[in-house]
TILUMNU-518525 format. One record per atom (N, C-alpha, C, O): x, y, z; atom name. Coordinates in nm, 3 decimals. Each point is the difference from the previous one (the first is absolute). Layout:
! residues N
REC/east/north/up/name
REC/X/Y/Z/CA;
...
! end
This chain:
! residues 109
REC/east/north/up/name
REC/0.084/-0.118/0.000/N;
REC/-0.084/0.118/0.000/CA;
REC/0.088/0.124/0.000/C;
REC/0.099/0.007/0.074/O;
REC/-0.134/0.092/-0.158/N;
REC/0.080/0.121/-0.013/CA;
REC/-0.020/0.096/0.115/C;
REC/-0.081/-0.024/0.090/O;
REC/0.156/0.132/-0.095/N;
REC/-0.009/0.104/0.102/CA;
REC/-0.128/0.080/-0.023/C;
REC/-0.029/0.041/-0.113/O;
REC/-0.047/-0.019/0.219/N;
REC/-0.123/0.077/-0.009/CA;
REC/0.034/0.148/0.000/C;
REC/0.070/0.047/0.089/O;
REC/-0.120/0.028/-0.188/N;
REC/0.027/0.144/-0.003/CA;
REC/-0.058/0.069/0.123/C;
REC/-0.097/-0.049/0.059/O;
REC/0.155/0.162/-0.021/N;
REC/-0.052/0.074/0.114/CA;
REC/-0.034/0.143/-0.042/C;
REC/0.059/0.058/-0.092/O;
REC/-0.156/-0.005/0.163/N;
REC/-0.046/0.137/-0.016/CA;
REC/0.039/0.075/0.125/C;
REC/-0.037/-0.041/0.111/O;
REC/0.110/0.151/-0.125/N;
REC/0.039/0.084/0.113/CA;
REC/-0.072/0.133/-0.011/C;
REC/-0.001/0.062/-0.107/O;
REC/-0.060/-0.018/0.217/N;
REC/-0.075/0.126/0.002/CA;
REC/0.078/0.102/0.081/C;
REC/0.028/-0.021/0.118/O;
REC/0.006/0.133/-0.181/N;
REC/0.066/0.111/0.069/CA;
REC/-0.104/0.104/0.037/C;
REC/-0.100/0.012/-0.071/O;
REC/0.118/0.062/0.178/N;
REC/0.117/0.004/0.086/CA;
REC/-0.003/-0.103/0.113/C;
REC/0.092/-0.004/0.081/O;
REC/-0.197/-0.078/-0.074/N;
REC/-0.015/-0.096/0.109/CA;
REC/0.107/-0.108/0.003/C;
REC/0.040/-0.046/0.107/O;
REC/0.008/0.005/-0.225/N;
REC/0.094/-0.112/-0.008/CA;
REC/-0.068/-0.135/0.009/C;
REC/0.067/-0.102/0.013/O;
REC/-0.201/0.100/-0.018/N;
REC/-0.075/-0.126/0.005/CA;
REC/0.032/-0.081/-0.125/C;
REC/0.002/0.052/-0.111/O;
REC/0.024/-0.182/0.131/N;
REC/0.027/-0.091/-0.110/CA;
REC/-0.102/-0.113/0.002/C;
REC/-0.027/-0.058/0.105/O;
REC/-0.030/0.027/-0.222/N;
REC/-0.094/-0.111/-0.012/CA;
REC/0.035/-0.081/-0.123/C;
REC/0.050/0.056/-0.098/O;
REC/-0.074/-0.187/0.100/N;
REC/0.022/-0.083/-0.118/CA;
REC/-0.110/0.025/-0.103/C;
REC/-0.112/0.039/0.034/O;
REC/0.146/-0.062/-0.161/N;
REC/-0.096/0.019/-0.109/CA;
REC/-0.006/-0.129/-0.081/C;
REC/0.101/-0.043/-0.056/O;
REC/-0.219/-0.018/0.050/N;
REC/-0.018/-0.121/-0.079/CA;
REC/-0.003/0.034/-0.149/C;
REC/-0.028/0.114/-0.037/O;
REC/0.057/-0.210/-0.045/N;
REC/-0.001/0.021/-0.145/CA;
REC/-0.136/0.050/-0.045/C;
REC/-0.103/-0.059/0.033/O;
REC/0.103/0.167/-0.110/N;
REC/-0.123/0.056/-0.053/CA;
REC/-0.079/0.085/0.097/C;
REC/-0.106/0.051/-0.035/O;
REC/0.155/-0.036/0.157/N;
REC/-0.072/0.075/0.104/CA;
REC/0.027/0.150/-0.012/C;
REC/0.113/0.041/-0.029/O;
REC/-0.215/0.040/0.050/N;
REC/0.017/0.145/-0.005/CA;
REC/0.060/0.052/0.130/C;
REC/0.002/-0.070/0.102/O;
REC/0.047/0.193/-0.108/N;
REC/0.051/0.068/0.120/CA;
REC/-0.108/0.002/0.108/C;
REC/0.027/-0.035/0.115/O;
REC/-0.148/0.075/-0.151/N;
REC/-0.110/0.009/0.095/CA;
REC/-0.031/-0.137/0.061/C;
REC/-0.018/-0.011/0.121/O;
REC/0.012/-0.092/-0.204/N;
REC/-0.033/-0.135/0.049/CA;
REC/0.108/-0.052/0.095/C;
REC/-0.032/-0.061/0.102/O;
REC/0.159/0.085/-0.135/N;
REC/0.109/-0.047/0.087/CA;
REC/-0.006/0.068/0.136/C;
REC/0.018/-0.064/0.103/O;
REC/-0.044/0.194/-0.102/N;
REC/-0.012/0.071/0.126/CA;
REC/-0.120/-0.050/0.080/C;
REC/0.011/-0.026/0.120/O;
REC/-0.125/0.013/-0.185/N;
REC/-0.122/-0.047/0.069/CA;
REC/0.018/-0.139/0.057/C;
REC/-0.040/-0.026/0.114/O;
REC/0.101/-0.064/-0.191/N;
REC/0.021/-0.138/0.046/CA;
REC/0.088/-0.005/0.124/C;
REC/-0.011/-0.091/0.082/O;
REC/0.098/0.190/-0.068/N;
REC/0.093/0.003/0.112/CA;
REC/-0.043/0.095/0.111/C;
REC/0.080/0.038/0.085/O;
REC/-0.208/0.001/-0.087/N;
REC/-0.056/0.077/0.111/CA;
REC/0.021/0.149/-0.005/C;
REC/-0.003/0.065/0.104/O;
REC/0.025/-0.009/-0.223/N;
REC/0.019/0.144/-0.016/CA;
REC/-0.098/0.055/-0.102/C;
REC/-0.051/-0.074/-0.085/O;
REC/0.027/0.203/0.093/N;
REC/-0.079/0.068/-0.102/CA;
REC/0.045/0.145/-0.007/C;
REC/0.076/0.047/0.085/O;
REC/-0.125/0.022/-0.185/N;
REC/0.018/0.145/-0.012/CA;
REC/-0.123/0.052/-0.073/C;
REC/-0.090/-0.078/-0.029/O;
REC/0.083/0.205/-0.001/N;
REC/-0.118/0.061/-0.060/CA;
REC/-0.034/-0.068/-0.132/C;
REC/0.081/-0.003/-0.093/O;
REC/-0.203/-0.051/0.085/N;
REC/-0.046/-0.073/-0.118/CA;
REC/-0.127/0.063/-0.053/C;
REC/-0.073/0.068/0.072/O;
REC/0.049/-0.092/-0.200/N;
REC/-0.122/0.051/-0.062/CA;
REC/-0.075/-0.113/-0.066/C;
REC/-0.048/-0.092/0.066/O;
REC/0.037/0.099/-0.197/N;
REC/-0.085/-0.094/-0.075/CA;
REC/0.058/-0.140/-0.011/C;
REC/-0.074/-0.097/-0.018/O;
REC/0.204/0.084/0.029/N;
REC/0.072/-0.129/-0.012/CA;
REC/-0.011/-0.060/-0.140/C;
REC/0.020/-0.121/-0.017/O;
REC/-0.051/0.204/-0.083/N;
REC/-0.014/-0.048/-0.137/CA;
REC/0.083/0.080/-0.099/C;
REC/-0.016/-0.017/-0.121/O;
REC/0.104/0.103/0.168/N;
REC/0.086/0.075/-0.091/CA;
REC/-0.065/0.122/-0.062/C;
REC/0.048/0.051/-0.101/O;
REC/-0.157/-0.003/0.160/N;
REC/-0.071/0.111/-0.061/CA;
REC/0.005/0.131/0.075/C;
REC/-0.023/0.105/-0.059/O;
REC/0.053/-0.108/0.190/N;
REC/-0.010/0.125/0.077/CA;
REC/0.135/0.066/0.029/C;
REC/0.006/0.122/0.013/O;
REC/0.100/-0.199/-0.003/N;
REC/0.133/0.056/0.024/CA;
REC/0.034/0.030/0.145/C;
REC/0.106/0.054/0.028/O;
REC/-0.194/-0.089/0.065/N;
REC/0.025/0.030/0.142/CA;
REC/0.118/-0.081/0.055/C;
REC/0.070/0.048/0.090/O;
REC/-0.047/-0.168/-0.141/N;
REC/0.102/-0.090/0.056/CA;
REC/0.139/0.018/-0.063/C;
REC/0.080/-0.093/0.003/O;
REC/-0.052/0.209/-0.059/N;
REC/0.130/0.024/-0.064/CA;
REC/0.114/-0.017/0.099/C;
REC/-0.008/0.041/0.115/O;
REC/0.115/-0.103/-0.164/N;
REC/0.125/-0.011/0.076/CA;
REC/0.115/0.034/-0.094/C;
REC/-0.011/-0.014/-0.121/O;
REC/0.121/0.059/0.180/N;
REC/0.121/0.031/-0.074/CA;
REC/0.094/-0.119/0.011/C;
REC/0.037/-0.039/0.111/O;
REC/0.003/-0.019/-0.223/N;
REC/0.097/-0.109/0.002/CA;
REC/0.139/0.063/-0.003/C;
REC/0.036/0.067/-0.097/O;
REC/0.041/-0.088/0.204/N;
REC/0.134/0.060/0.008/CA;
REC/0.110/-0.098/-0.036/C;
REC/0.112/0.041/-0.033/O;
REC/-0.142/-0.171/0.039/N;
REC/0.095/-0.104/-0.043/CA;
REC/-0.080/-0.116/-0.056/C;
REC/-0.105/-0.035/0.053/O;
REC/0.155/-0.025/-0.159/N;
REC/-0.064/-0.118/-0.058/CA;
REC/-0.096/0.036/-0.112/C;
REC/-0.015/0.116/-0.037/O;
REC/-0.050/-0.219/-0.014/N;
REC/-0.089/0.015/-0.115/CA;
REC/-0.137/-0.060/0.032/C;
REC/-0.011/-0.097/0.075/O;
REC/-0.092/0.155/-0.134/N;
REC/-0.136/-0.054/0.010/CA;
REC/-0.058/-0.011/-0.140/C;
REC/0.050/0.059/-0.095/O;
REC/-0.156/-0.137/0.085/N;
REC/-0.085/-0.001/-0.119/CA;
REC/-0.143/0.013/0.049/C;
REC/-0.036/-0.058/0.103/O;
REC/-0.046/0.134/-0.174/N;
REC/-0.142/0.007/0.035/CA;
REC/-0.065/-0.124/-0.060/C;
REC/0.017/-0.030/-0.118/O;
REC/-0.092/-0.044/0.202/N;
REC/-0.057/-0.128/-0.042/CA;
REC/-0.123/0.014/-0.088/C;
REC/-0.044/-0.097/-0.062/O;
REC/-0.012/0.215/0.056/N;
REC/-0.116/0.029/-0.085/CA;
REC/0.011/0.144/-0.047/C;
REC/0.080/0.076/0.054/O;
REC/-0.157/-0.039/-0.154/N;
REC/0.004/0.140/-0.045/CA;
REC/-0.032/0.097/0.113/C;
REC/-0.080/-0.030/0.089/O;
REC/0.143/0.145/-0.096/N;
REC/-0.019/0.106/0.099/CA;
REC/-0.043/0.125/-0.076/C;
REC/0.063/0.036/-0.100/O;
REC/-0.168/0.028/0.144/N;
REC/-0.051/0.121/-0.066/CA;
REC/0.103/0.112/0.010/C;
REC/0.058/0.023/0.106/O;
REC/-0.036/0.046/-0.219/N;
REC/0.093/0.113/0.003/CA;
REC/-0.051/0.110/0.091/C;
REC/0.079/0.081/0.051/O;
REC/-0.210/-0.076/-0.029/N;
REC/-0.055/0.099/0.093/CA;
REC/0.039/-0.033/0.144/C;
REC/0.001/0.089/0.086/O;
REC/0.031/-0.215/-0.059/N;
REC/0.042/-0.042/0.134/CA;
REC/0.151/0.007/0.017/C;
REC/0.049/0.022/0.111/O;
REC/0.025/-0.040/-0.220/N;
REC/0.146/0.000/0.005/CA;
REC/0.051/0.053/-0.134/C;
REC/-0.005/-0.069/-0.102/O;
REC/0.055/0.191/0.104/N;
REC/0.043/0.066/-0.123/CA;
REC/0.130/-0.060/-0.054/C;
REC/0.073/-0.070/0.071/O;
REC/-0.046/0.098/-0.196/N;
REC/0.126/-0.045/-0.061/CA;
REC/0.119/0.062/0.072/C;
REC/0.103/-0.066/0.017/O;
REC/-0.116/0.191/0.026/N;
REC/0.108/0.067/0.073/CA;
REC/0.027/-0.072/0.132/C;
REC/0.116/-0.019/0.038/O;
REC/-0.222/-0.019/0.032/N;
REC/0.018/-0.073/0.126/CA;
REC/0.067/-0.134/-0.025/C;
REC/0.089/-0.040/0.075/O;
REC/-0.130/-0.030/-0.178/N;
REC/0.062/-0.129/-0.034/CA;
REC/0.149/0.017/-0.026/C;
REC/0.081/-0.082/0.043/O;
REC/-0.045/0.191/-0.114/N;
REC/0.141/0.029/-0.028/CA;
REC/0.079/0.028/0.128/C;
REC/0.122/-0.018/0.003/O;
REC/-0.192/0.062/0.102/N;
REC/0.065/0.030/0.129/CA;
REC/-0.010/-0.118/0.097/C;
REC/0.019/0.018/0.120/O;
REC/-0.049/-0.139/-0.173/N;
REC/-0.009/-0.123/0.080/CA;
REC/-0.110/0.002/0.105/C;
REC/0.013/-0.060/0.106/O;
REC/-0.122/0.131/-0.137/N;
REC/-0.119/-0.006/0.084/CA;
REC/-0.087/-0.111/-0.056/C;
REC/-0.009/-0.017/-0.121/O;
REC/-0.054/-0.058/0.209/N;
REC/-0.087/-0.109/-0.045/CA;
REC/-0.122/-0.007/0.091/C;
REC/-0.006/0.066/0.103/O;
REC/-0.091/-0.148/-0.143/N;
REC/-0.118/-0.025/0.082/CA;
REC/0.022/-0.129/0.076/C;
REC/0.019/-0.105/-0.060/O;
REC/-0.023/0.111/0.191/N;
REC/0.024/-0.117/0.084/CA;
REC/-0.099/-0.113/-0.026/C;
REC/0.033/-0.117/0.021/O;
REC/-0.153/0.150/-0.066/N;
REC/-0.101/-0.102/-0.025/CA;
REC/0.026/-0.078/-0.128/C;
REC/-0.058/-0.107/-0.020/O;
REC/0.144/0.157/-0.066/N;
REC/0.030/-0.065/-0.128/CA;
REC/0.148/-0.030/-0.020/C;
REC/0.036/-0.073/-0.093/O;
REC/0.050/0.126/0.179/N;
REC/0.145/-0.014/-0.016/CA;
REC/0.049/-0.135/0.053/C;
REC/-0.017/-0.031/0.118/O;
REC/0.076/-0.048/-0.207/N;
REC/0.056/-0.130/0.037/CA;
REC/0.153/0.011/-0.002/C;
REC/0.058/0.024/-0.106/O;
REC/0.007/-0.039/0.222/N;
REC/0.145/0.007/0.005/CA;
REC/0.065/-0.107/-0.088/C;
REC/-0.046/-0.114/-0.006/O;
REC/0.154/0.153/-0.060/N;
REC/0.079/-0.091/-0.082/CA;
REC/0.133/-0.024/0.070/C;
REC/0.106/0.032/-0.053/O;
REC/-0.113/-0.089/0.173/N;
REC/0.117/-0.016/0.086/CA;
REC/-0.015/0.093/0.120/C;
REC/-0.108/0.054/0.024/O;
REC/0.217/-0.036/0.051/N;
REC/-0.001/0.088/0.117/CA;
REC/-0.032/0.143/-0.044/C;
REC/0.052/0.047/-0.101/O;
REC/-0.137/0.020/0.179/N;
REC/-0.026/0.142/-0.027/CA;
REC/-0.006/0.076/0.133/C;
REC/-0.021/-0.057/0.107/O;
REC/0.041/0.187/-0.120/N;
REC/-0.011/0.093/0.113/CA;
REC/-0.095/0.110/-0.045/C;
REC/0.014/0.054/-0.110/O;
REC/-0.110/-0.021/0.196/N;
REC/-0.098/0.103/-0.034/CA;
REC/-0.009/0.104/0.112/C;
REC/0.040/-0.024/0.114/O;
REC/-0.094/0.138/-0.151/N;
REC/-0.036/0.104/0.095/CA;
REC/-0.147/0.030/-0.023/C;
REC/-0.042/0.024/-0.114/O;
REC/-0.037/-0.024/0.221/N;
REC/-0.142/0.035/-0.011/CA;
REC/-0.011/0.149/-0.028/C;
REC/0.078/0.079/0.054/O;
REC/-0.173/-0.041/-0.137/N;
REC/-0.008/0.139/-0.042/CA;
REC/-0.103/0.082/0.076/C;
REC/0.027/0.115/0.036/O;
REC/-0.145/-0.170/-0.010/N;
REC/-0.108/0.079/0.060/CA;
REC/-0.047/-0.062/0.131/C;
REC/-0.108/0.033/0.048/O;
REC/0.186/-0.120/0.009/N;
REC/-0.050/-0.078/0.111/CA;
REC/0.114/-0.048/0.088/C;
REC/0.117/0.017/-0.032/O;
REC/-0.155/-0.077/0.144/N;
REC/0.095/-0.065/0.090/CA;
REC/-0.036/-0.148/0.010/C;
REC/-0.117/-0.037/-0.013/O;
REC/0.216/-0.045/0.036/N;
REC/-0.021/-0.143/0.018/CA;
REC/-0.068/-0.024/0.134/C;
REC/0.039/0.057/0.102/O;
REC/-0.141/-0.144/-0.103/N;
REC/-0.071/-0.033/0.124/CA;
REC/-0.003/-0.152/0.017/C;
REC/-0.007/-0.074/-0.098/O;
REC/0.012/0.031/0.222/N;
REC/-0.012/-0.143/0.031/CA;
REC/-0.148/-0.033/0.005/C;
REC/-0.077/0.066/0.070/O;
REC/0.036/-0.169/-0.144/N;
REC/-0.140/-0.042/0.001/CA;
REC/-0.019/-0.128/0.080/C;
REC/-0.112/-0.031/0.041/O;
REC/0.219/-0.042/-0.018/N;
REC/-0.010/-0.125/0.076/CA;
REC/0.113/-0.007/0.101/C;
REC/0.109/-0.048/-0.033/O;
REC/-0.132/0.096/0.156/N;
REC/0.106/0.002/0.102/CA;
REC/0.053/-0.141/0.032/C;
REC/0.113/-0.014/0.046/O;
REC/-0.194/-0.089/-0.070/N;
REC/0.046/-0.136/0.029/CA;
REC/0.117/-0.042/-0.090/C;
REC/0.078/-0.087/0.036/O;
REC/-0.068/0.151/-0.153/N;
REC/0.113/-0.028/-0.089/CA;
REC/0.125/0.078/0.040/C;
REC/0.108/-0.023/-0.054/O;
REC/-0.124/0.116/0.149/N;
REC/0.110/0.088/0.039/CA;
REC/0.010/0.010/0.152/C;
REC/-0.022/0.106/0.057/O;
REC/0.055/-0.218/0.010/N;
REC/0.010/0.005/0.146/CA;
REC/0.112/0.094/0.044/C;
REC/0.100/0.015/-0.071/O;
REC/-0.115/0.049/0.187/N;
REC/0.107/0.087/0.051/CA;
REC/0.128/-0.078/0.021/C;
REC/-0.003/-0.118/0.036/O;
REC/0.114/0.185/-0.058/N;
REC/0.131/-0.064/0.021/CA;
REC/0.016/-0.032/0.148/C;
REC/-0.041/0.078/0.087/O;
REC/0.102/-0.192/-0.060/N;
REC/0.018/-0.042/0.141/CA;
REC/0.112/0.076/0.066/C;
REC/0.029/-0.022/0.117/O;
! end
């Protein structure tokens, strides 16, 4: 079995594994995190993140009204459609990372 890619969220430094074909949003949700979300279909643009390291592909078409060509050129993507192509590092743009499942994140002993 190969190495599982990881997603790192700045400035928190949170790292989560990303399964093959999984979006940024899905990987965070599966690991007990969330951030500001909207339609979850690539149409509203609320879930934009800045990719600072690594590459993504959008798994489905994304409306230009939700993500402009200029934003794409600046490595901005939609977390609901962005599938990491290996390790990536992102910065949230309009939101902060929140824990949705404290049981997945027990306090350090």
